[in-house]
C-alpha positions as CSV (number, residue, x, y, z in Angstrom):
1,M,0.2,0.0,0.2
2,E,3.2,2.2,0.2
3,K,2.6,2.6,-3.6
4,L,-0.5,4.7,-2.9
5,K,1.6,7.3,-1.6
6,S,3.8,7.7,-4.4
7,K,3.2,10.8,-6.5
8,K,4.8,8.9,-9.3
9,F,1.8,6.6,-9.3
10,W,-0.5,8.5,-9.0
11,E,0.9,10.8,-12.0
12,A,0.8,7.1,-13.8
13,V,-2.6,6.7,-13.0
14,L,-3.9,9.8,-14.1
15,A,-2.3,9.4,-17.7
16,R,-3.5,6.1,-18.1
17,A,-6.9,7.6,-16.9
18,I,-6.8,10.1,-19.2
19,W,-5.9,8.2,-22.2
20,T,-8.7,5.7,-21.2
21,L,-11.2,8.3,-21.0
22,C,-9.7,9.9,-24.9
23,E,-10.3,6.5,-26.4
24,T,-14.1,6.1,-25.2
25,F,-14.7,10.0,-26.1
26,I,-13.4,9.4,-29.5
27,S,-15.0,5.6,-30.0
28,T,-18.2,6.6,-28.4
29,T,-18.3,9.8,-30.6
30,V,-17.5,7.8,-33.9
31,G,-19.7,5.1,-32.9
32,A,-22.7,7.5,-32.5
33,T,-21.9,9.6,-35.6
34,L,-22.0,6.3,-37.7
35,I,-25.6,5.6,-36.4
36,E,-26.5,9.4,-36.9
37,D,-27.6,9.6,-33.2
38,L,-25.2,11.7,-31.1
39,N,-26.1,11.6,-27.5
40,W,-23.3,14.2,-25.8
41,C,-24.8,13.0,-22.2
42,F,-24.1,9.4,-22.9
43,V,-20.7,9.8,-24.8
44,I,-19.3,12.0,-21.3
45,S,-20.9,9.6,-18.8
46,A,-19.3,6.4,-20.8
47,S,-16.2,8.2,-20.8
48,L,-16.0,9.2,-17.5
49,L,-17.0,6.2,-16.0
50,A,-14.3,4.6,-18.2
51,A,-12.1,6.9,-16.6
52,L,-13.2,5.7,-13.0
53,I,-13.0,2.1,-13.7
54,S,-9.3,2.5,-14.9
55,I,-8.5,4.3,-11.7
56,A,-10.0,1.6,-9.6
57,K,-7.8,-1.2,-11.7
58,S,-4.7,0.7,-11.3
59,I,-5.5,0.9,-7.5
60,V,-6.4,-2.6,-6.7
61,R,-4.1,-4.5,-9.7
62,G,-1.2,-1.6,-10.0
63,L,0.5,-0.8,-13.0
64,P,2.7,-2.7,-14.9
65,E,5.0,0.7,-15.8
66,F,5.4,1.4,-12.0
67,N,7.7,0.1,-9.6
68,E,7.6,-0.2,-6.0
69,D,11.4,-0.1,-5.8
């Protein structure tokens, strides 16, 4: 649990969460545009939920790019 006190860990978690948010935003926007019904509330909520899940997974499972050494 020492990793939760590390600034380097939280920077890596935030970078991963932002990347996930952007991927989800782009994919839901493109997908919704292709079916001609863009619901911004859905796009934003799905993107934020994906980022929150990414943060939770990073805390529970850790990050492969982060060493506690």
